[in-house]
C-alpha positions in Angstrom: 20.5 -23.2 -49.7 19.1 -22.6 -46.2 15.4 -22.1 -45.8 15.8 -18.6 -44.6 17.7 -17.4 -47.7 14.6 -17.3 -49.9 12.2 -16.6 -47.0 10.5 -13.3 -46.2 10.0 -12.5 -42.5 7.1 -10.4 -41.1 7.6 -8.6 -37.8 4.8 -8.5 -35.3 4.7 -6.0 -32.5 2.2 -8.0 -30.4 0.9 -5.1 -28.3 -0.3 -3.3 -31.5 -1.3 -6.1 -33.8 -4.7 -7.5 -32.8 -6.6 -7.4 -29.5 -8.8 -10.5 -29.0 -10.3 -9.6 -25.6 -11.1 -5.9 -25.7 -8.6 -4.7 -23.2 -6.9 -2.4 -25.7 -3.7 -4.5 -25.9 -2.8 -6.8 -28.7 -2.3 -10.4 -27.7 -1.3 -13.9 -28.9 -4.8 -15.0 -29.6 -5.2 -12.0 -31.8 -2.2 -13.1 -33.8 -3.7 -16.5 -34.2 -6.9 -14.9 -35.6 -4.8 -13.2 -38.2 -2.6 -16.1 -39.4 -4.8 -16.6 -42.5 -4.1 -13.1 -43.6 -0.3 -13.6 -43.2 -0.6 -16.9 -45.1 -2.4 -15.0 -47.9 0.4 -12.5 -48.0 2.9 -15.4 -48.4 5.4 -14.8 -45.6 7.5 -17.6 -44.3 8.3 -16.5 -40.7 7.0 -14.2 -38.0 9.5 -12.3 -36.0 7.6 -11.9 -32.7 8.6 -9.0 -30.5 8.8 -10.0 -26.8 5.7 -11.6 -25.2 7.6 -12.7 -22.0 6.7 -11.7 -18.5 7.7 -8.1 -18.1 6.9 -4.9 -16.1 7.0 -3.1 -19.5 9.3 -0.3 -18.6 10.6 -0.7 -22.2 7.5 -2.5 -23.8 8.7 -6.0 -23.1 12.4 -5.6 -23.8 12.8 -5.7 -20.0 12.2 -9.4 -19.3 11.4 -10.5 -15.7 10.8 -14.2 -16.6 12.1 -15.7 -19.9 9.9 -18.8 -19.5 6.6 -17.2 -18.8 4.2 -15.3 -21.0 3.0 -11.9 -19.8 -0.7 -12.2 -18.9 -1.6 -9.2 -21.1 -0.5 -11.4 -24.1 -2.1 -14.6 -22.9 -0.7 -17.9 -21.6 1.9 -20.5 -22.5 -0.9 -22.6 -23.9 -1.7 -19.7 -26.3 1.9 -19.5 -27.3 2.1 -23.3 -28.0 -1.1 -23.0 -30.1 0.4 -20.0 -32.0 3.5 -22.1 -32.9 1.4 -25.0 -34.0 -1.1 -23.0 -36.0 1.6 -21.1 -37.7 3.4 -24.4 -38.6 0.2 -25.6 -40.3 0.5 -22.6 -42.6 4.2 -23.2 -43.2 5.1 -20.2 -41.0 7.8 -20.3 -38.4 7.8 -18.3 -35.2 11.1 -16.4 -34.6 11.3 -15.3 -30.9 12.7 -11.9 -30.0 15.2 -12.5 -27.3 17.0 -10.1 -25.0 20.1 -11.5 -23.3 22.1 -8.4 -22.8 20.0 -7.4 -19.8 17.0 -8.4 -17.8 14.3 -6.4 -15.9 15.2 -5.3 -12.4 12.2 -7.4 -11.4 13.8 -10.6 -12.7 14.3 -13.1 -9.8 18.1 -13.0 -10.5 18.3 -9.3 -10.0 16.0 -9.2 -7.0 18.3 -11.7 -5.4 21.5 -9.9 -6.5 20.3 -6.7 -4.8 20.0 -8.5 -1.5 23.7 -8.3 -0.8 27.2 -8.6 -2.1 27.3 -12.3 -1.3 23.9 -13.1 -2.9 23.7 -16.2 -5.1 23.0 -14.2 -8.3 25.1 -11.2 -7.4 27.7 -11.9 -10.1 25.0 -12.4 -12.8 25.1 -8.6 -13.1 27.8 -5.9 -13.3 28.6 -4.1 -10.1 31.3 -1.5 -9.3 32.4 0.6 -6.4 32.1 4.4 -6.5 35.1 6.3 -7.5 35.5 9.5 -5.4 31.9 9.1 -4.4 30.7 9.2 -8.0 29.8 6.8 -10.9 32.7 4.4 -11.9 33.0 6.3 -15.2 31.0 8.5 -17.6 29.3 5.7 -19.7 25.9 6.9 -20.9 22.6 5.1 -21.2 21.0 4.9 -24.6 17.9 6.2 -22.9 19.7 9.3 -21.6 21.7 9.9 -18.4 24.3 7.8 -16.7 24.6 4.0 -17.4 25.2 3.5 -13.7 22.7 3.5 -10.9 23.6 3.5 -7.2 22.3 0.7 -5.0 22.0 2.0 -1.4 21.9 -1.4 0.1 25.3 -2.5 -1.1 26.8 0.9 -1.7 27.7 -0.1 -5.2 26.7 0.9 -8.7 25.1 -1.5 -11.2 25.4 -1.1 -15.0 22.5 -0.5 -17.4 23.2 0.5 -20.9 19.4 1.2 -21.3 16.9 2.0 -18.6 17.9 1.8 -14.9 15.2 -1.0 -14.8 17.2 -3.0 -17.3 20.4 -4.1 -15.5 23.0 -5.6 -17.8 23.9 -9.2 -17.4 27.5 -10.2 -16.7 28.5 -12.4 -19.6 31.9 -13.1 -18.0 30.1 -15.4 -15.6 29.9 -18.9 -17.0 27.0 -20.0 -14.7 24.9 -17.1 -16.0 25.7 -18.1 -19.6 24.6 -21.7 -19.0 21.4 -20.5 -17.4 20.7 -18.4 -20.5 21.5 -21.4 -22.8 19.1 -23.6 -20.8 16.3 -21.0 -21.4 17.1 -20.8 -25.1 16.8 -24.6 -25.4 13.5 -24.5 -23.7 12.1 -22.4 -26.6 13.9 -24.3 -29.3 12.5 -27.6 -28.0 9.0 -26.1 -28.5 9.7 -25.9 -32.2 10.3 -22.2 -32.8 12.0 -21.1 -36.0 14.9 -19.2 -34.3 15.7 -16.0 -32.5 16.1 -12.3 -33.2 18.8 -11.4 -30.7 18.3 -7.9 -29.3 21.5 -5.7 -29.1 23.5 -8.9 -29.2 26.8 -7.1 -30.0 26.8 -5.6 -26.4 27.2 -8.9 -24.6 31.0 -8.7 -24.8 31.1 -5.3 -23.1 34.1 -4.2 -20.9 32.6 -1.3 -18.9 35.8 -0.4 -17.1 37.4 0.4 -20.4 34.1 1.9 -21.7 33.9 -0.7 -24.4 30.3 -1.6 -25.2 29.9 -3.1 -28.6 33.2 -4.6 -29.7 34.3 -6.4 -26.6 37.2 -8.9 -27.0 35.1 -11.9 -26.0 32.0 -11.1 -28.0 32.5 -13.7 -30.7 33.7 -16.3 -28.2 30.4 -15.9 -26.4 28.4 -16.1 -29.7 30.2 -19.3 -30.8 29.6 -20.9 -27.4 25.9 -19.9 -27.6 25.6 -21.4 -31.1 27.3 -24.6 -29.9 25.1 -24.9 -26.8 21.8 -24.0 -28.4 20.6 -23.1 -31.8 23.5 -24.6 -33.7 21.8 -28.0 -33.1 18.5 -26.9 -34.9 17.5 -25.9 -38.4 16.6 -22.3 -37.4 17.3 -18.7 -38.3 19.2 -16.3 -36.0 19.5 -12.6 -36.7 21.5 -10.3 -34.5 20.7 -6.7 -33.8 24.2 -5.2 -34.2 24.3 -1.4 -34.4 28.1 -1.7 -34.6 28.2 -4.0 -37.6 30.2 -2.9 -40.7 30.7 -4.8 -43.9 34.2 -5.5 -42.6 33.1 -7.2 -39.4 29.7 -8.6 -40.4 31.3 -11.8 -41.7 32.6 -12.4 -38.1 28.9 -12.6 -37.0 27.4 -14.4 -40.0 30.1 -16.2 -42.0 29.1 -19.7 -42.8 32.2 -21.1 -41.2 32.0 -18.9 -38.1 29.3 -20.9 -36.2 27.7 -17.8 -34.9 24.5 -16.2 -36.4 22.6 -16.6 -39.7 22.7 -12.8 -40.3 22.8 -9.5 -38.6 20.7 -6.4 -38.8 23.0 -3.5 -39.8 21.8 0.1 -39.4 24.2 2.1 -41.4 21.5 3.1 -43.9 19.1 3.9 -41.1 21.4 6.6 -39.7 21.8 8.6 -42.9 19.2 11.2 -42.2 20.7 12.3 -38.9 23.7 14.3 -37.8 26.5 12.2 -36.1 25.8 13.5 -32.6 22.2 12.2 -32.2 19.4 10.4 -34.0 17.3 13.4 -33.1 19.5 15.9 -35.0 17.7 15.7 -38.4 19.1 16.2 -41.9 17.8 15.4 -45.3 18.5 12.1 -46.9 21.1 12.1 -49.6 19.9 9.4 -52.1 23.5 8.9 -53.5 24.7 8.2 -50.0 21.8 5.7 -49.4 22.7 3.9 -52.7 26.3 3.8 -51.8 25.7 2.3 -48.3 23.2 -0.3 -49.4 25.3 -1.3 -52.4 28.4 -1.6 -50.2 26.5 -4.2 -48.1 25.3 -6.0 -51.2 28.8 -6.4 -52.7 31.1 -6.5 -49.7 29.9 -9.6 -48.0 31.3 -12.8 -49.5 29.0 -15.6 -50.6 29.5 -17.2 -47.2 27.8 -14.4 -45.3 24.2 -13.2 -45.6 22.3 -9.8 -45.5 19.1 -8.8 -43.8 17.0 -6.3 -45.7 14.6 -3.9 -44.0 13.3 -0.3 -44.1 11.2 -0.4 -40.9 10.9 -2.1 -37.5 9.5 -1.3 -34.0 12.3 1.2 -33.3 12.2 3.2 -36.6 9.7 5.4 -38.2 7.6 4.4 -41.2 9.7 4.5 -44.4 6.9 5.9 -46.6 6.7 8.9 -44.2 10.4 9.1 -43.6 11.9 8.9 -47.1 8.8 8.6 -49.4 5.8 10.8 -49.8 3.0 9.7 -47.5 0.4 12.1 -49.0 0.2 12.7 -52.8 2.4 9.7 -53.7 1.8 7.4 -50.7 0.9 4.3 -52.8 3.6 4.9 -55.5 6.4 5.6 -53.1 5.5 2.7 -50.8 5.7 0.4 -53.9 9.1 1.9 -54.8 10.6 1.0 -51.5 9.0 -2.5 -51.6 10.5 -3.3 -55.0 13.9 -1.9 -54.2 14.2 -3.9 -51.0 12.7 -7.3 -52.0 14.8 -7.7 -55.1 18.1 -7.2 -53.3 20.3 -10.1 -52.0 19.4 -11.1 -48.5 16.4 -11.9 -46.3 13.6 -9.2 -46.5 11.8 -8.2 -43.3 8.3 -6.6 -43.5 7.2 -4.6 -40.4 3.5 -4.9 -39.7 1.4 -2.4 -41.7 4.3 -1.7 -44.1 2.5 -4.0 -46.7 -0.5 -1.6 -46.7 1.5 1.6 -46.6 0.8 2.7 -43.0 2.3 6.1 -42.1 3.7 7.9 -39.2 1.2 9.4 -36.7 2.0 13.0 -35.8 1.6 14.2 -32.2 1.1 17.8 -31.0 2.0 17.4 -27.4 4.4 15.2 -25.3 1.4 13.9 -23.4 0.5 11.9 -26.6 3.9 10.1 -26.5 4.3 6.6 -25.0 7.9 5.8 -25.9 10.4 6.0 -23.0 13.3 7.1 -25.3 11.3 10.0 -26.8 10.0 11.1 -23.4 13.4 11.1 -21.8 15.0 13.0 -24.7 12.2 15.6 -24.6 12.7 16.2 -20.9 16.5 16.3 -21.1 16.6 18.7 -24.1 13.9 21.0 -22.6 16.3 21.4 -19.6 19.1 22.2 -22.1 17.1 25.1 -23.5 15.6 23.5 -26.6 12.1 24.5 -27.7 9.1 22.2 -27.4 8.2 22.6 -31.1 11.6 21.6 -32.2 11.6 18.5 -30.0 8.1 17.4 -31.1 9.2 17.8 -34.7 12.1 15.4 -34.0 9.8 12.9 -32.3 7.4 13.1 -35.2 10.2 12.3 -37.6 12.2 9.7 -35.6 10.2 8.6 -32.5 9.6 4.9 -32.0 5.8 5.4 -31.4 5.5 6.0 -35.2 5.9 2.3 -35.7 3.8 1.2 -32.7 0.4 2.6 -33.5 -2.2 -0.2 -33.9 -2.4 -2.3 -37.0 -5.2 -0.9 -39.3 -7.5 -3.7 -40.2 -10.6 -1.8 -41.4 -12.4 1.5 -41.2 -14.4 0.7 -38.1 -13.8 1.8 -34.6 -10.1 1.6 -33.6 -9.4 0.3 -37.1 -10.6 -3.1 -36.0 -7.7 -3.5 -33.7 -9.7 -3.5 -30.4 -13.2 -3.1 -29.1 -11.6 -1.4 -26.0 -9.5 1.7 -25.7 -6.2 1.1 -27.4 -3.0 1.4 -25.3 -1.7 3.9 -27.9 -3.9 6.0 -30.3 -4.8 4.7 -33.7 -3.7 6.7 -36.7 -6.7 8.8 -37.8 -6.1 7.8 -41.5 -7.3 4.3 -40.8 -10.5 5.1 -42.7 -8.5 5.3 -45.9 -5.5 3.0 -45.1 -6.5 -0.5 -43.8 -6.2 -4.2 -44.7 -9.8 -4.6 -45.8 -9.5 -1.8 -48.3 -6.1 -3.0 -49.5 -7.3 -6.6 -50.1 -10.4 -5.2 -52.1 -8.1 -3.2 -54.4 -6.1 -5.4 -56.8 -3.7 -2.4 -57.4 -3.0 -1.8 -53.7 0.4 -1.9 -52.0 -0.6 -5.3 -50.5 -0.7 -7.1 -53.8 2.7 -5.6 -54.7 4.2 -7.2 -51.6 2.4 -10.5 -52.2 3.7 -10.6 -55.8 7.3 -9.7 -54.7 7.3 -12.5 -52.1 6.1 -15.0 -54.6 8.6 -13.8 -57.3 11.4 -14.2 -54.8 10.5 -17.9 -54.2 10.4 -18.6 -57.9 13.5 -16.7 -59.1 17.0 -17.8 -58.2 18.5 -14.6 -59.6 16.8 -12.7 -56.8 18.0 -15.0 -54.1 21.5 -15.8 -55.3 22.3 -13.4 -58.1 25.2 -10.9 -58.2 24.3 -7.2 -57.6 25.5 -4.3 -59.6 24.6 -0.7 -58.9 23.6 1.4 -61.9 23.6 5.2 -62.2 25.5 5.6 -58.9 25.5 9.4 -59.0 22.0 10.0 -60.1 20.3 12.3 -57.6 16.7 10.9 -58.1 16.9 7.4 -59.3 18.0 4.2 -57.5 18.7 1.5 -60.1 20.5 -1.8 -60.0 20.8 -5.1 -61.8 20.9 -8.7 -60.5 22.5 -11.4 -62.6 22.6 -15.2 -62.3 23.3 -18.0 -64.8 22.7 -15.8 -67.8 19.6 -14.2 -66.4 19.5 -10.5 -65.6 16.9 -8.3 -63.8 17.0 -4.5 -63.8 15.3 -2.6 -61.0 14.7 1.2 -61.2 12.9 3.6 -58.9 12.5 7.4 -59.0 12.5 8.4 -55.3 11.5 12.0 -56.0 8.4 14.1 -56.7 9.9 15.2 -60.1 10.2 13.3 -63.4 13.6 11.8 -64.0 15.5 10.9 -67.1 17.8 7.9 -67.2 19.6 5.7 -69.6 19.7 1.9 -68.9 21.7 -0.9 -70.5 20.4 -2.4 -73.8 18.1 -5.4 -73.4 17.2 -8.3 -75.6 14.0 -8.5 -77.6 12.6 -10.9 -75.1 13.0 -8.4 -72.2 9.7 -7.5 -70.5 8.4 -5.3 -67.7 7.7 -7.6 -64.8 6.6 -4.9 -62.2 5.4 -1.4 -62.7 3.6 1.0 -60.3 2.5 3.2 -63.2 1.3 0.3 -65.4 4.2 0.6 -67.8 3.7 -2.2 -70.3 6.8 -2.7 -72.5 10.6 -2.1 -72.9 10.8 0.3 -75.8 14.3 1.9 -75.6 17.4 2.4 -73.4 16.2 6.0 -72.5 13.5 6.3 -69.9 11.5 9.1 -68.4 10.3 8.1 -64.9 7.3 9.8 -63.4 7.3 10.9 -59.8 7.9 7.8 -57.6 7.7 5.5 -60.6 9.4 2.1 -60.3 9.7 -0.8 -62.6 11.5 -4.2 -63.0 12.7 -5.5 -66.3 13.4 -9.3 -66.6 14.9 -11.5 -69.3 17.4 -8.8 -70.1 20.0 -11.1 -71.7 17.8 -13.7 -73.2 
């Protein structure tokens, strides 16, 4: 078994985690100050969102120097200390790495713009105009054309995201070797691996409007593995919006020499219409169960799942699919139990373990996220109403995940003594780490218990998965079996009581987790209260 198969990963968005110097921005020294808290929680690795040098057009996902730390986060000495201090607590640092594109302020691109014969010109993707227009109608994820015209050379360059994020040309072997040298720079520092941002885009063929399933994608990943992380005992996870159960094994199969696992987003898109993430629809629980169960059962034993509800790009699950008011604690525990007892590596996003919620905005001036702002402006011009667009942002906008970590009920939730770069959620007086640790029944202790349970129970890590009650409209239930042991997990994800019938259990069966303090297994028929969840173990013994 690989170390990352029974590990739990905690994602930190550095800008919003802990500010150590009062400038309103989270930083590396702030993370170091909070390592004891993360050790207490029991996590094994930190996925660290980008701390590289960046002009922050896209909050650090536009890198201008891969081997320098942005001054707002600290210094390379701070980074080295973070790696070392984390290691003392048996925590690995997994770096977030963006190699699909750089910032337009990267030295490579500044040189590339100097002329068609520049040294680094071919590190990026350039095309001549066609009939005086863009080479084709490829669109940017952040709205508008994916092509921007360069007056100096009279050519267009490609950017699948912001125009300040020009795409790298992975067809260029010299560019690839420079990327690999940079990756080895970090691996030699002793990091625990990489989270690879939009990695399925590096094989793009823009002339054919192929972005995420390019013919050389897996060739490039295998070469990357061979030249870099394949030589180390590390974890690699690829952000792959195009991944399906059918092709996930190509990325993460044990014999493929590519990645440890991928992030798949099929479940994350279930509450939107096909045309846009902003076109909202209600979540169908049966559909959610079907998708997650498909990923649980379709991958062979040679491939591995990642498990997550939240990250820096998605809203808080307790607000999105739970009830963040009357049943905030109960519904947050439901989602924790459901996720952590599935097969795969669970990821906790900062604040998830205390039940942090979305922060509602009333005006576009309160929004920081470039994607949300661009959508708002574009859709206003298309005739949409401000109220409708703000409602979509409050449901799906990326700022929901980026409000500062809520440490206590003091000023700015203990995040900063200065003015935070983005507003703190006003509910930090009730929802914060200090309060959670003081309450033995809090969401925090459910997460802590689940993390420990995973380490001690092979059935959770390696067991087979079987969905129960597939068509039930309220309850998500499944069983895990391994070497004669069986665990049953059930959660009512609704505000109404639900009746279910579960398989018979042995006399030794017991309730291992319950968010309503259910004590015993007394029948096969169960009435679950609103957002009640429980776990039964020793089912067969």
